[in-house]
C-alpha positions in Angstrom: -12.9 -14.5 -7.6 -9.6 -16.1 -8.7 -6.7 -16.3 -6.3 -3.1 -17.6 -6.5 0.4 -17.2 -5.1 3.0 -16.1 -7.6 6.8 -15.7 -7.6 8.3 -12.6 -9.2 11.9 -12.7 -10.3 14.2 -9.8 -9.3 17.9 -9.2 -9.3 17.8 -9.7 -5.5 15.8 -12.9 -5.4 12.1 -14.0 -5.9 9.2 -12.1 -4.4 6.3 -14.2 -3.2 3.0 -12.4 -3.9 -0.7 -13.0 -3.3 -2.8 -12.3 -6.4 -6.6 -12.0 -6.8 -8.9 -10.7 -9.5 -12.5 -11.3 -10.8 -13.5 -14.5 -12.5 -13.9 -12.9 -15.9 -11.0 -13.0 -18.4 -10.1 -9.4 -18.0 -7.8 -7.6 -18.5 -8.2 -5.6 -15.3 -6.6 -2.4 -14.0 -3.9 -3.4 -11.5 -3.5 -2.2 -7.9 -0.4 -3.0 -5.8 -1.0 -3.3 -2.1 2.0 -2.3 -0.1 2.2 -4.1 3.2 2.7 -2.6 6.7 5.6 -3.5 8.9 4.0 -6.8 10.0 4.3 -8.3 6.5 2.1 -10.7 4.5 -0.9 -12.3 6.2 -4.6 -13.1 5.6 -5.6 -9.6 6.8 -3.8 -8.1 3.8 -5.1 -10.7 1.4 -8.6 -9.6 2.5 -7.7 -6.1 1.6 -6.7 -7.3 -1.9 -10.0 -9.2 -2.2 -12.0 -6.1 -1.3 -10.2 -4.3 -4.2 -10.6 -7.2 -6.6 -14.4 -7.5 -6.0 -15.0 -4.2 -7.7 -13.1 -5.1 -10.9 -9.4 -4.8 -10.2 -6.4 -7.1 -10.3 -4.9 -6.8 -6.8 -1.4 -8.0 -5.8 0.2 -8.1 -2.3 4.0 -8.6 -2.7 6.3 -9.7 0.1 8.9 -6.9 0.2 10.8 -8.8 3.0 11.9 -11.5 0.6 15.6 -10.5 0.9 15.3 -11.7 4.5 13.8 -15.1 3.7 10.1 -15.9 4.4 9.2 -13.8 7.4 5.7 -14.5 8.7 4.3 -13.4 12.0 1.9 -15.7 13.8 -1.5 -14.1 14.4 -4.2 -15.5 16.7 -6.7 -17.5 14.6 -9.3 -17.7 17.4 -9.8 -14.0 18.0 -11.7 -11.4 16.0 -8.9 -8.9 16.2 -5.3 -8.9 17.3 -3.2 -6.7 19.6 0.5 -6.1 19.8 0.5 -8.2 23.0 -0.7 -11.2 20.9 2.5 -11.3 18.8 5.5 -13.5 19.3 8.1 -11.0 20.4 11.0 -12.7 18.4 8.9 -12.7 15.3 7.8 -9.1 15.8 11.5 -8.1 16.3 12.4 -9.9 13.1 9.9 -8.0 10.9 10.6 -4.7 12.6 14.3 -5.1 11.8 13.4 -6.1 8.2 11.2 -3.0 7.9 14.0 -0.8 9.0 16.3 -2.4 6.5 13.8 -2.1 3.6 14.9 1.1 1.8 12.7 3.3 -0.4 15.1 2.5 -3.3 14.7 -1.3 -2.7 10.9 -0.9 -2.9 11.1 1.1 -6.1 13.4 -1.5 -7.7 11.0 -4.3 -6.6 8.0 -2.4 -8.0 9.8 -2.3 -11.4 10.0 -6.1 -11.3 6.3 -6.3 -10.3 5.3 -4.1 -13.3 7.3 -6.3 -15.6 5.5 -9.4 -14.1 2.2 -7.8 -15.1 3.1 -8.4 -18.8 2.2 -12.0 -18.4 -0.9 -11.4 -16.3 -4.5 -10.3 -17.1 -3.6 -6.7 -16.4 -4.8 -3.9 -18.5 -2.1 -1.7 -20.0 -1.9 1.9 -18.8 -2.7 3.5 -15.4 -1.9 1.5 -12.3 -3.0 2.0 -8.7 -1.3 1.6 -5.3 -2.5 1.5 -1.7 -0.4 1.1 1.4 -0.7 1.0 5.1 1.9 2.6 7.5 5.3 1.8 6.0 3.5 0.7 2.9 2.0 4.1 2.4 5.5 5.6 2.1 6.6 2.8 -0.2 3.6 3.2 -2.5 4.2 6.9 -2.7 7.9 6.3 -3.5 6.9 4.0 -6.3 4.5 6.6 -7.7 7.0 9.4 -7.5 9.8 7.5 -9.2 7.6 5.7 -11.7 5.0 8.3 -12.7 4.6 6.9 -16.1 2.8 3.9 -14.5 0.9 5.2 -11.5 -2.1 7.4 -11.6 -3.9 6.7 -8.3 -2.1 6.3 -5.0 -3.7 5.9 -1.5 -2.2 5.7 1.9 -3.8 4.9 5.3 -1.9 6.1 8.3 1.2 6.4 6.1 4.5 6.8 8.0 7.6 9.0 7.5 6.4 10.7 4.3 8.6 13.7 5.1 12.2 13.1 6.2 15.8 14.1 5.6 16.2 11.0 3.4 17.1 12.1 -0.1 14.6 9.5 -1.3 11.7 10.8 0.8 8.5 10.8 -1.3 7.7 14.5 -0.5 10.7 15.5 -2.5 9.2 14.0 -5.7 5.8 15.7 -5.3 6.2 17.5 -8.6 6.6 14.2 -10.5 3.4 12.5 -9.4 0.6 12.2 -11.9 -3.2 11.6 -11.5 -4.3 11.6 -7.9 -3.0 11.0 -4.4 -5.0 10.5 -1.2 -3.8 10.1 2.4 -5.8 9.3 5.5 -4.2 10.3 8.8 -5.1 9.6 12.4 -5.9 12.4 14.8 -2.6 12.1 16.6 0.3 10.1 15.0 4.0 10.6 15.9 4.8 9.0 12.5 2.7 11.7 10.7 2.6 14.8 12.9 0.9 18.0 11.9 4.2 19.4 10.4 4.3 16.4 8.0 0.7 16.8 7.0 1.1 20.5 6.3 4.4 20.0 4.4 2.8 17.4 2.1 -0.1 19.6 1.3 2.3 22.4 0.5 4.6 20.3 -1.7 1.7 18.7 -3.6 0.1 22.1 -4.2 3.0 22.9 -6.5 2.7 19.7 -8.6 0.4 18.4 -11.3 -1.2 15.7 -9.2 -4.5 16.2 -7.4 -3.9 15.7 -3.7 -6.6 15.0 -1.1 -6.3 14.1 2.5 -8.3 13.7 5.7 -7.5 13.6 9.4 -9.7 11.3 11.4 -10.7 12.5 14.8 -10.6 9.6 17.3 -8.5 7.3 15.1 -4.9 6.3 16.0 -2.1 4.7 14.0 -3.1 1.3 12.5 -6.8 2.2 12.2 -7.1 1.1 8.6 -6.2 -2.6 9.2 -9.4 -4.6 9.6 -8.2 -7.1 12.2 -6.2 -4.7 14.4 -7.6 -3.9 17.8 -7.2 -0.2 16.9 -9.3 -0.5 13.7 -11.5 2.5 13.3 -14.3 1.4 10.9 -15.7 4.8 10.2 -12.3 6.3 9.4 -11.2 3.3 7.3 -14.5 3.3 5.3 -14.2 7.0 4.6 -10.7 6.4 3.2 -11.9 3.5 1.1 -14.7 5.7 -0.3 -12.1 8.3 -1.3 -9.6 5.7 -2.7 -12.2 3.8 -4.7 -13.5 7.0 -6.2 -10.0 8.0 -7.1 -9.4 4.5 -8.7 -12.6 4.8 -10.7 -11.7 8.3 -12.0 -8.1 7.4 -13.0 -8.4 3.8 -14.0 -12.0 2.7 -14.4 -12.7 -0.9 -13.1 -13.3 -3.8 -15.5 -17.0 -4.2 -16.1 -17.0 -7.0 -18.8 
């Protein structure tokens, strides 16, 4: 695998991003990984590596760049981390940054990332996106606002997909193309039953194929591999569905 850190110019500053893709020359279909509230870290780089090993160009952008370089310290000597392990000041910083990151900002940043692909070994055409928690919402906002680019969008325990915000992704369900998949925990205040039902209703009226699953026994955060709440069976079921969607909509590089 090839890996690097890149900087992407935007009108608001420069986005730092982790990039990885297979050793071959490509080009590769691109997948953008939208971070959860805790920001960039090795855990998300491993997610990108998982995607890249099956033939994709994967990028993890730092959507907090407007706030400087925010990085939470995670325990290096433990197999998994809990909220109790986090420095409370750092945690508060990223949570504040997350609240300040609007859907519109993320869509604008995605436009810059798509322009950045022009100089990378990225295959023209359909792009993919996957996001965790907050990132699930941002990925869906990008796909709903930029349907000419995105054909495969996945979210694990995505949050606040239905709200009164005029930029809420559910309001753009008729604009999505290709496929969308969401994995939900059994009980999640950030994605209650009313949200799950509303999304299914809205997507049923649009052209995109929508699939979802609710995982009994899983709780919010289950998809992240180093979280103490990681639910391996639920996460693997989501990845099975997401990779199948990627392969249908944007077949992986096999050169």
